[in-house]
Structures are given as structure tokens and as C-alpha cells.
N, CA, C and O atoms as a MOPAC input file, in Angstrom:
PM7 MOZYME 1SCF
protein

 N    105.90700 1   111.73900 1   108.76800 1
 C    105.00100 1   112.81000 1   108.37500 1
 C    103.70900 1   112.71200 1   109.19400 1
 O    103.19900 1   111.62400 1   109.46300 1
 N    103.20600 1   113.87200 1   109.57500 1
 C    101.91300 1   113.85800 1   110.23600 1
 C    100.81200 1   114.05100 1   109.17800 1
 O    101.08600 1   114.26000 1   107.99600 1
 N     99.57500 1   113.97200 1   109.64300 1
 C     98.43800 1   114.04000 1   108.71700 1
 C     98.44500 1   115.33100 1   107.90500 1
 O     98.21300 1   115.30400 1   106.69700 1
 N     98.70400 1   116.43600 1   108.54700 1
 C     98.69300 1   117.74100 1   107.86100 1
 C     99.77700 1   117.79600 1   106.78200 1
 O     99.53700 1   118.31800 1   105.69400 1
 N    100.94900 1   117.27200 1   107.07100 1
 C    102.04400 1   117.26900 1   106.10200 1
 C    101.69000 1   116.39900 1   104.89000 1
 O    101.99400 1   116.75200 1   103.75000 1
 N    101.05000 1   115.27200 1   105.15000 1
 C    100.63800 1   114.39300 1   104.05200 1
 C     99.60800 1   115.09900 1   103.17900 1
 O     99.69700 1   115.06100 1   101.95200 1
 N     98.63500 1   115.74100 1   103.81200 1
 C     97.61300 1   116.46600 1   103.05800 1
 C     98.23000 1   117.57900 1   102.21300 1
 O     97.83600 1   117.78000 1   101.06400 1
 N     99.18000 1   118.28900 1   102.77300 1
 C     99.86300 1   119.35900 1   102.03800 1
 C    100.64400 1   118.79400 1   100.86300 1
 O    100.61400 1   119.35500 1    99.76800 1
 N    101.33900 1   117.69200 1   101.08300 1
 C    102.10600 1   117.06200 1   100.00200 1
 C    101.18500 1   116.59300 1    98.88000 1
 O    101.52900 1   116.71000 1    97.70400 1
 N    100.03000 1   116.07000 1    99.23600 1
 C     99.05700 1   115.63300 1    98.22900 1
 C     98.57800 1   116.82400 1    97.40400 1
 O     98.50100 1   116.74000 1    96.17800 1
 N     98.26000 1   117.92100 1    98.06400 1
 C     97.80200 1   119.12000 1    97.33700 1
 C     98.87300 1   119.63200 1    96.38300 1
 O     98.57400 1   120.01700 1    95.25300 1
 N    100.12300 1   119.63600 1    96.84400 1
 C    101.21900 1   120.11200 1    95.99700 1
 C    101.41500 1   119.20400 1    94.78600 1
 O    101.62500 1   119.68800 1    93.67300 1
 N    101.34600 1   117.89800 1    94.99700 1
 C    101.49800 1   116.96700 1    93.88400 1
 C    100.35300 1   117.10700 1    92.88900 1
 O    100.56200 1   117.02200 1    91.67900 1
 N     99.15500 1   117.32100 1    93.39500 1
 C     98.00700 1   117.50900 1    92.50000 1
 C     98.19100 1   118.75200 1    91.63100 1
 O     97.86700 1   118.73700 1    90.44300 1
 N     98.70900 1   119.82400 1    92.22400 1
 C     98.95300 1   121.04600 1    91.44600 1
 C    100.02300 1   120.78800 1    90.38600 1
 O     99.89000 1   121.23300 1    89.24600 1
 N    101.07200 1   120.07600 1    90.75700 1
 C    102.12200 1   119.72300 1    89.79700 1
 C    101.55500 1   118.87000 1    88.67100 1
 O    101.90000 1   119.05200 1    87.50300 1
 N    100.68000 1   117.93700 1    89.03600 1
 C    100.07300 1   117.02500 1    88.06800 1
 C     99.24600 1   117.79900 1    87.04300 1
 O     99.36300 1   117.57700 1    85.83800 1
 N     98.42100 1   118.70000 1    87.53400 1
 C     97.56700 1   119.50200 1    86.64600 1
 C     98.41700 1   120.37100 1    85.72800 1
 O     98.13800 1   120.48300 1    84.53400 1
 N     99.44300 1   120.97800 1    86.28300 1
 C    100.34000 1   121.81200 1    85.48000 1
 C    101.02600 1   120.99700 1    84.39600 1
 O    101.13500 1   121.43700 1    83.25100 1
 N    101.48200 1   119.81900 1    84.76000 1
 C    102.17000 1   118.95400 1    83.80700 1
 C    101.23100 1   118.48500 1    82.69900 1
 O    101.64100 1   118.35800 1    81.54500 1
 N     99.97600 1   118.22800 1    83.05000 1
 C     98.99900 1   117.85700 1    82.02300 1
 C     98.85400 1   118.97100 1    80.99300 1
 O     98.79100 1   118.71000 1    79.79200 1
 N     98.80100 1   120.20300 1    81.46200 1
 C     98.71300 1   121.34400 1    80.55000 1
 C     99.94400 1   121.45600 1    79.67300 1
 O     99.84500 1   121.76100 1    78.48400 1
 N    101.10400 1   121.20900 1    80.26200 1
 C    102.34500 1   121.24600 1    79.49600 1
 C    102.34700 1   120.17700 1    78.41100 1
 O    102.80000 1   120.41900 1    77.29200 1
 N    101.84200 1   119.00100 1    78.74500 1
 C    101.79100 1   117.90900 1    77.76700 1
 C    100.90200 1   118.29800 1    76.59400 1
 O    101.24800 1   118.04800 1    75.43900 1
 N     99.76800 1   118.90500 1    76.88300 1
 C     98.87100 1   119.32800 1    75.80800 1
 C     99.56300 1   120.31800 1    74.87500 1
 O     99.42100 1   120.23700 1    73.65400 1
 N    100.30900 1   121.24600 1    75.45600 1
 C    101.03900 1   122.22000 1    74.63700 1
 C    102.12100 1   121.53000 1    73.80900 1
 O    102.29500 1   121.82700 1    72.62800 1
 N    102.84700 1   120.60600 1    74.44000 1
 C    103.91200 1   119.89800 1    73.72500 1
 C    103.35600 1   119.04900 1    72.58700 1
 O    103.95000 1   118.96800 1    71.51200 1
 N    102.20900 1   118.41800 1    72.83500 1
 C    101.59200 1   117.59800 1    71.78900 1
 C    101.19900 1   118.45200 1    70.59000 1
 O    101.32900 1   118.02500 1    69.44300 1
 N    100.72100 1   119.65300 1    70.86300 1
 C    100.28200 1   120.51900 1    69.76700 1
 C    101.45300 1   121.02800 1    68.93100 1
 O    101.27200 1   121.41900 1    67.77800 1
 N    102.65300 1   121.02300 1    69.51100 1
 C    103.83100 1   121.47700 1    68.76700 1
 C    104.63700 1   120.32700 1    68.18300 1
 O    105.61200 1   120.55000 1    67.46500 1
 N    104.23300 1   119.09400 1    68.49100 1
 C    104.89400 1   117.93300 1    67.90600 1
 C    106.20700 1   117.54500 1    68.56900 1
 O    107.04500 1   116.90800 1    67.93100 1
 N    106.40500 1   117.90100 1    69.80200 1
 C    107.62300 1   117.54400 1    70.52900 1
 C    107.45200 1   116.19600 1    71.22300 1
 O    107.28700 1   116.13700 1    72.44200 1
 N    107.49100 1   115.11600 1    70.44800 1
 C    107.21400 1   113.78900 1    70.98500 1
 C    108.17400 1   113.35300 1    72.08300 1
 O    107.75300 1   112.71300 1    73.04700 1
 N    109.45100 1   113.68800 1    71.95600 1
 C    110.40400 1   113.25200 1    72.97800 1
 C    110.10900 1   113.92400 1    74.31900 1
 O    110.24200 1   113.29800 1    75.37100 1
 N    109.71200 1   115.18500 1    74.28300 1
 C    109.37200 1   115.87100 1    75.52300 1
 C    108.04900 1   115.35500 1    76.08800 1
 O    107.87200 1   115.29600 1    77.30500 1
 N    107.13000 1   114.98500 1    75.21100 1
 C    105.84900 1   114.43200 1    75.65400 1
 C    106.08600 1   113.12700 1    76.40400 1
 O    105.50300 1   112.89900 1    77.46300 1
 N    106.94100 1   112.27600 1    75.85400 1
 C    107.22800 1   110.99400 1    76.51400 1
 C    107.84500 1   111.21300 1    77.89500 1
 O    107.48400 1   110.52800 1    78.85100 1
 N    108.76400 1   112.15500 1    78.00000 1
 C    109.38900 1   112.45200 1    79.29800 1
 C    108.34800 1   112.97800 1    80.28500 1
 O    108.34900 1   112.60200 1    81.45800 1
 N    107.47400 1   113.83500 1    79.80900 1
 C    106.43800 1   114.39400 1    80.66800 1
 C    105.45300 1   113.31500 1    81.11400 1
 O    104.99100 1   113.32900 1    82.25500 1
 N    105.13500 1   112.39300 1    80.22700 1
 C    104.23600 1   111.29800 1    80.58700 1
 C    104.86500 1   110.39000 1    81.63700 1
 O    104.17200 1   109.88700 1    82.52000 1
 N    106.16800 1   110.18200 1    81.54400 1
 C    106.86300 1   109.40800 1    82.57200 1
 C    106.80400 1   110.13000 1    83.91000 1
 O    106.63500 1   109.50800 1    84.95800 1
 N    106.94200 1   111.43200 1    83.86100 1
 C    106.84700 1   112.23200 1    85.08700 1
 C    105.44100 1   112.13400 1    85.67800 1
 O    105.28500 1   112.05800 1    86.89600 1
 N    104.41500 1   112.13500 1    84.82000 1
 C    103.04200 1   111.96900 1    85.29600 1
 C    102.88200 1   110.63700 1    86.01900 1
 O    102.25100 1   110.56900 1    87.07400 1
 N    103.44700 1   109.59200 1    85.45500 1
 C    103.36100 1   108.26800 1    86.07100 1
 C    104.02400 1   108.27900 1    87.45000 1
 O    103.51600 1   107.67400 1    88.39400 1
 N    105.14700 1   108.96400 1    87.55700 1
 C    105.83700 1   109.06900 1    88.83600 1
 C    104.98000 1   109.82100 1    89.84900 1
 O    104.88900 1   109.43000 1    91.01200 1
 N    104.35900 1   110.89700 1    89.39600 1
 C    103.47600 1   111.66100 1    90.27500 1
 C    102.29600 1   110.81500 1    90.73900 1
 O    101.88800 1   110.89700 1    91.89800 1
 N    101.74800 1   110.00300 1    89.83700 1
 C    100.62400 1   109.13100 1    90.19600 1
 C    101.02700 1   108.13300 1    91.26100 1
 O    100.26100 1   107.86400 1    92.18600 1
 N    102.23200 1   107.57700 1    91.13600 1
 C    102.72300 1   106.62900 1    92.13700 1
 C    102.89800 1   107.32900 1    93.48800 1
 O    102.53900 1   106.77700 1    94.52800 1
 N    103.44200 1   108.52800 1    93.46700 1
 C    103.63700 1   109.28200 1    94.70100 1
 C    102.30100 1   109.62000 1    95.35000 1
 O    102.15100 1   109.52000 1    96.56800 1
 N    101.33600 1   110.01700 1    94.53400 1
 C    100.00600 1   110.31900 1    95.06700 1
 C     99.36000 1   109.08300 1    95.68300 1
 O     98.73300 1   109.17400 1    96.73800 1
 N     99.50500 1   107.95200 1    95.04500 1
 C     98.93900 1   106.71200 1    95.58600 1
 C     99.55200 1   106.38700 1    96.94400 1
 O     98.84200 1   105.99900 1    97.87200 1
 N    100.85800 1   106.54300 1    97.05900 1
 C    101.53700 1   106.26700 1    98.32600 1
 C    101.08500 1   107.24000 1    99.40900 1
 O    100.83400 1   106.83200 1   100.54300 1
 N    100.98100 1   108.51100 1    99.07100 1
 C    100.53800 1   109.49500 1   100.05400 1
 C     99.08900 1   109.26300 1   100.46800 1
 O     98.73900 1   109.45400 1   101.63300 1
 N     98.25300 1   108.85600 1    99.53300 1
 C     96.86700 1   108.55900 1    99.86800 1
 C     96.77200 1   107.36200 1   100.82000 1
 O     95.90700 1   107.33300 1   101.69600 1
 N     97.65600 1   106.37800 1   100.65100 1
 C     97.70700 1   105.24300 1   101.58500 1
 C     98.09400 1   105.73900 1   102.97300 1
 O     97.50100 1   105.33800 1   103.97400 1
 N     99.09300 1   106.61100 1   103.02200 1
 C     99.52400 1   107.15600 1   104.32000 1
 C     98.39600 1   107.93900 1   104.97100 1
 O     98.17300 1   107.84000 1   106.17700 1
 N     97.68900 1   108.71300 1   104.16700 1
 C     96.57800 1   109.50600 1   104.69700 1
 C     95.48800 1   108.59200 1   105.26200 1
 O     94.92100 1   108.88100 1   106.31600 1
 N     95.20100 1   107.51100 1   104.57500 1
 C     94.18100 1   106.56800 1   105.03000 1
 C     94.54800 1   105.95000 1   106.38300 1
 O     93.66600 1   105.60100 1   107.16700 1
 N     95.83000 1   105.81700 1   106.65000 1
 C     96.26500 1   105.25100 1   107.91400 1
 C     95.98000 1   106.18200 1   109.08600 1
 O     95.88600 1   105.72200 1   110.22400 1
 N     95.84100 1   107.47000 1   108.83200 1
 C     95.52700 1   108.42200 1   109.88700 1
 C     94.05800 1   108.39400 1   110.27000 1
 O     93.68000 1   108.86900 1   111.34100 1
 N     93.23900 1   107.84500 1   109.40300 1
 C     91.78900 1   107.87300 1   109.64600 1
 C     91.28700 1   106.57300 1   110.18500 1
 O     90.09100 1   106.43200 1   110.44300 1

């Protein structure tokens, strides 16, 4: 991946992350605990991916 591709991937993951946070809030308000747990696991995965992409981005600078 080049720098631009990494930056684009980071932006896309951030948008997914924000959307998922909103979904979790809605799920919590309806009491869907099993879906909340799955969504929280997905958030953790997104955080790991963002950390890796941020490391790659730092290598370009």
C-alpha cells in the first residue's frame, strides 16, 4: 500500500467505527445484549486495524 491508500483505508475505518458506535447505542437502548457484544468485538477489531494502519502511515513520514 502507498501512503494515499493507507490514508484512505484509515478514513474508511474511522467512518465504520463511528457508525458502529451509533449502532451500539441503539442496540443498548433496545436491550439486545448479544448484538451489543458482537458489535463491541467488531469495534475491537476495527481498533486493531486502525492501529496497524497508523503504524504503516508513520513509516511513510
